[in-house]
Each structure stands twice: as C-alpha cells, then as structure tokens.
N, C-alpha and C positions, 0 to 999 in steps of 0.2 A: 662381369657381365660381359656376355656375347649374343651378337644380333645376327639373325641371317633373314636376307630379303629374297624374296621367292617372287621373281618379274620376269618381262623379256630381255632380259640384259644381253642375248647372244643373237638376236633379230638384228638383221640388216635394214633396220630402219633407225634414222638420226634420233627422233624424239624419243624412241624406245631406251636407246642408249643414255643421250643426255638425261632422262628422268633416271635413270637406274645411276649415274653416277652422281646424279644430285642427292639422290634419297642416300647412297652409301655416305655421301660427304657429311650430311646432318646427322645420321646415326652415330658416326663415329664419334662424336661429341659425347656420345653416352657409352661407349665401350668397343671392343674390338667387333669389326662388323665384316661380315661376306656377302656374295651376290652367291645366290644357287648357280652353279655352272651346268646350266641345262637347258639344250636346245628346243625350242617349241615346235613341232612338226605340223604344216600347214594341212589341216583335215578336210580341207575344202578343194584342194586340188584335183583336176580331172585328168593329169598326167600321174603314171604309175610312179610311186616313190622311187624306182630306181632310176628311170628316165630324169626325173626333177633332180635328183641328188647330182647326176653325172653333169646336167647342165648348170647347177650351182657350182660345181667344183671348179669348169671350166670358167665362168662369169666372175668367180670369186678371185680369182688370179690378179684380175685386171680391175673390176670396178670397184672391188670391196676390199682393196688394200690397207684404205687409211681407216676403215671401222676393224681391223684387226690390230692396226698400231694402237688406234685408241684404249680398246679393251686391254690390250698388252700393258700401257702405259699408266691407265688410270683405275683399272678395275682390280680389288680384291677378291677373287674368286674362289670357292671351293675346289676340290678336286670335281673332274669330270663325273656326272651322274646320268645314266644312261636309261634307267626304267623305275618304274614307280616304287619297287623294292630298294633298290640304292636310296632313291629320294626319301622313302618311309627310314633307314636307318640314320641319313645323315641329319635330317631335320631334326632328330631327338638329341644331337649333340649340344643344343643351343640354348641358352636362358630365353630369349625371346626370337619369335617368327613373326615375321611382316610380310605380308602379300602386297603387290601393289607397287606403283601407282600402274597407270596405263590400263587399257583395256582389258584387265585380267579375268573380268565377269562376264567379258561378252562371246557368247558361244558360236558366235559365228565365226570367231577366230580360235578359241580354245578347244571347241568339240568335245570329243569323248574325253580328254584330258581335263576337263573342269575342276575335277577332284583336287589336282594337283594345286591349282590356283586359289583352291577355295579352303587350301590346309585341311583337307579329311585327314588328318594323323592323328596319333595319340603324342601329343605335345604340349609345353609346360605353358607359356604364354601366346597366345593365338591373336594376333593384331593383323588389321587392314589399316593401310595410309593410303588415303586419295585413291581408292580403287576406283573402276570405271567400268559401267555395263556397257557404254557408248552408245546407246541407243534410248528413245524415250518409252518406247511401248516392246514388251517381249510377250513370248507365248506362254501360256498355263504352263507347258510343259517346262518351260525355264524358269517359272515359278516356283515349281517343285524343287527344282533342283537347288535353289539359292536358300532353301529351307535350311540347307548345310550352315548356312553363315550364322544359326543359332547358339551354334557353340563356341562362337570366339567371345573372347575375354573383351575386347575393344574393337568398335568397327567406324573407320571414317571411310566417305567415299568422296569424289571429286565433281559432281554433279547434283546439285538439288533434284533432279529428276529420277537419280539412281536411291537417293533417301525416300523419295517417295514411293518407288517400286518396293524397298524393302519394307517401309512401314505397312505397306498395303498387305503385306504376306506374313504381318506380326511380327517383324522385327524392331526392338526399338532402340533406343539410347544411340542414335547415330549423329556422330559429326561429320561436316562438311568443309573439308582442308582444301589446301593449294597443293595443286599439282607439286612434285618436288622442285621442278626447275625453278620455281617462284620462292622458293626458301632459300637460296643462293642469292646473293647480291651482285650488281651489275658488275663490280669491283671484283668478286671471286671469280665469275666469268670470263673476267677480262684476262685473267692469267691463263685460259686456254686459247687464246685468240692468236691466229695466224697470220702472218702478214698478206695483204691481198694487191694484187698486181691490178684491179679495176678501180675506176673512179667515174663518178658522174653518171650514176647509174640506178635506174630502179631493178630492185630483186624481186623476181615473182618466184615463190615458192609453190608446188603445188601438189596435191594428192589424185588430183581427177582434172581433166581440161574438159571444158564444157564452153558453149556461146557466151554465157553470161561473163565469164573470167575474161576470156580472149576479146570481148566487147571491152571491157575494164582495163585490160593492158593497153589496148590502142587509143582509148581515150586518155588516159593518164600519161600515158606515153607522150602526146602532141601538147596537152596541156602543160607540162614540165619541161617539155623540150629534151628529154634525155634517153639514154638508148635501153634497151629491156635485156636484162639476162635472165634466165630462167632456168629453174632445175625441176624437170618433171621426171622421176623415173622409167617411165616407160618409155620417154624419146631417146632412150640409148639404143633401140633397136630399129629407129627410124634413119633413112638417109637424109630427108629433107626437112628443115624446120617447120614445125607445124603453122608457124607465124612469122611472116616477112620483116626482117630488120630484126631478128630478137636473136640472141646468141643463147644455145642452148648448150648446157655445162652436162657434160658426159659422165663424170665423177665429180662427188661431193662428200667429204668426209664429215664427222661431227665438228670437228673442230674449223674446217673450211666453211660448214653452215654458219657458225657463230660469227665467222669472219665477214663472208658476206651479206649478212645482216648487220652488222655494227656499221661497218663501213659504206650501205647505201644510202641514198637520200630519200629512198622510198620503199616500201615494201608492199607488195599485192599478194595474199596467200588463202588458200580455203585449208589451211592445216591447222592444227591446234596448236602445236609446239612453234610453227612460225608466227602464229599470233601471239605466242607467251613471249619469246624473245625478241619480237618486234617493242613490246611492251617494256621489256627488260631493260633493251637500249635505248629505250624512249624514242623511238623512229617514229616518224608520220607512214601511217600505213590502212589500207582497207581490207576488209576482211569479206571475202565472197562464201558463205558458209557450206560447208561439204555436204552433198544432196543426203548422206545417210547417217553421217556423224557429225553433222553441223551443230548439236545441241550442246556439244563442248565448248565450242567457240561463243555462241551464245551466251551461256551462261555465265562464263569467264567477263566477256564485254560487259553482261549486266552489272554483275557484281564489282566491276571497276569505273562503272559511270560512261563508257564506252560504246554505248550502242551504235552511235552515230557514225561508227567506223563501217558499217555494213551499206553506207551509202556512198557510191561511187563519185559523186559529184562534190565531197567532202574532204579534199586535200588540204585542208587548213593545217596549222600548227595544233599541238595536243599540249593541253595545261597538266603537264605530268606533276605538278607539286599537287595536286588535288588527287591523282591517280595514287601517287606515291603513300601519300598518307592513308589511303584505302588499303593497299597492298602491305605496307607495315603493321596495321591493326589485322589485318587476314594473316599477315606471316606470325606473330605472334601468338595468335590462336591456334594455329595450327600447331605451334612448337609446344604450347600447353597442352595438346592435346596427346603428342608424344611422350613430353614428359610425365604426364598421369596415365598413359597406358604401361609406359616403361617402369612406372614407379620410380623414377629419379629426378634431378633437377637439372636446368641447364639454364645458361645466360642466355637470355634472349636479344 
C-alpha cells in the first residue's frame, strides 16, 4: 500500500510544515507514504509573480534556511511537480490519496488552485484528513466549488464549523478529526527538539499584532516578572521592536519553534499551532483568537475543556490530566477514521 499526501508541505510556514510531517509520520504506519512536492502559489498577492519570486529568493537564503533543512531531513517527497498535468499523472500512482490537513479548502489561500486540494482527479481512494476551510462563513460561490467533495470516499475535517458548512450543501458522513500534530505524542515531538539558549521567558508566537495581544503581553510579563521573547514574521523588516523590553526573533525554524515552546514558562499566542503545541508540551498559556481564523483555536479549546485560556487574567496552572484524557480519546477516534478509510488496522 502506498499513500500520497496533498497539503501545504512546501509553504514557508511553521504550522504547515509540522502538520505535514505529523500526517506523514502517522500514515507511514499504514504503508509507504509520500508528500506531493508542489509549491502553492500565493494567488492573492498584489506584486507580480516575477517580482515576488525574486524577493523570495533573496529572503530565502537567510530567513528560511531552517525550513529547507527541516524538509530535507524529515520529508519523504515525490519528484517535483509543477503543473496540473504533472500532478494528475503523479496522483494515479498511489493506493490512497489524502488531502489535508491545514486550510486546504480555504479559497482565500488556494484560489484558482482549489481543484488540486479538492483532489479533482481520477484516483483510487480519495480521502480528506482534518481538512480545514478556515472560516465560519463562506460565499455561495465557494459552496458551489465545495460540491466537488461529494466524489470523496471518506471525509474528515478539523473544525465543527467545516462539518456544518459541508452538511448544509448536502455532503454527509463527515468526521471531525484532530489536526495531525495532535496525533503524535509529546515524546515523539521531543525527538525533534533543539537546544535552547533562553530561560525564564514568556514566548509569544503571533500571526497578527494587535492592541489586545500587546496589552496581554505587557500585563502577563509584569505579573510573572519574566522577559518576553516574540516571533512575529512581519517584524523581520522592522528596525525597532514593536514593544519595549521584548526580544523579537528574526528567524525561527520548525524545530526551533518547538524548542521555544517546550522550554518557555508561559505562552501567549493567536496561532492555531501555537495553541496546539502549548497543549502538547503542557504549558501554561493564553490564546488571543486570530481576527479572521480564530474559529480553529476556539473549536480546539472547547473540545479540550480549555475555553478559559482566552481570559488574559487566567495565568493559573492547567489540569493536564483531564485534558490528556480527552485528547487520548480524540486521538483514538481520529486513528479509527484513518484505519477505516484506508481499510486497514493499526495499533492505537
């Protein structure tokens, strides 16, 4: 049996890379597993493709060397495919083709390439695992595009909101499964951890900077009497820190990200995967939901009984024995979905 994963494995995004690795590791238990070696183009850019490509080549040399190293060390990639024709030929080689996880059905991200991530090809066993639409509400036009999914053999999504959207357009028998990163144990992630030169710090991992986040950073830093260390990708182009007395990291590879969370004393985040790994490493943390994509974080916190983590005044310890019981049950349900979809058994 061979498996092919179609997801955002080549995006310069920590969460995308770690979920790709996690799904690959999980599916390897079922048979030889590959990641489709394809680069998603940013269809919403205002720059011309040529200008943007040149800028990326320059920044890639410095800022993203850790991403390339991670992919080279941990990915099992297919040959490089560059267009729809090559993808169509490649996907037919595998017993099972799985799209997901991440926001593979968010048209604000995939745009005109939606059909690639909806597996609109003539293939054997068409599966989605923890696919995400990324938003609670979508347009009628997007709903029409999603009708392609009726051709799937098995469908699971990451959020209850995505299940509701699909059911409302007549797609049934949908499971809600965990993000792949939550299928691996803390011990499995520990194997990727790098040494960390920092100590006694609050780690801030953010996808957007706003007043609420800044306010929470200042309040929690004072209450805990700990320094702030922040990774915010847009800050790489700023000469001055956005917040006084905060160290901004200019580069952060996927493995360094894991290390920063593991060895932190507290985490503040508006990132879904920042939330996920705070839970995996059993950290004290606060979530400031992302303005447009916060539903993913809220769904996860609700599922694990952690909605109080959105209260910036709540810096108390977390009962992870309770959280881990729920997580174990959800992990077993997710693995059952995979084994049933692939028509094989697996040790849970």
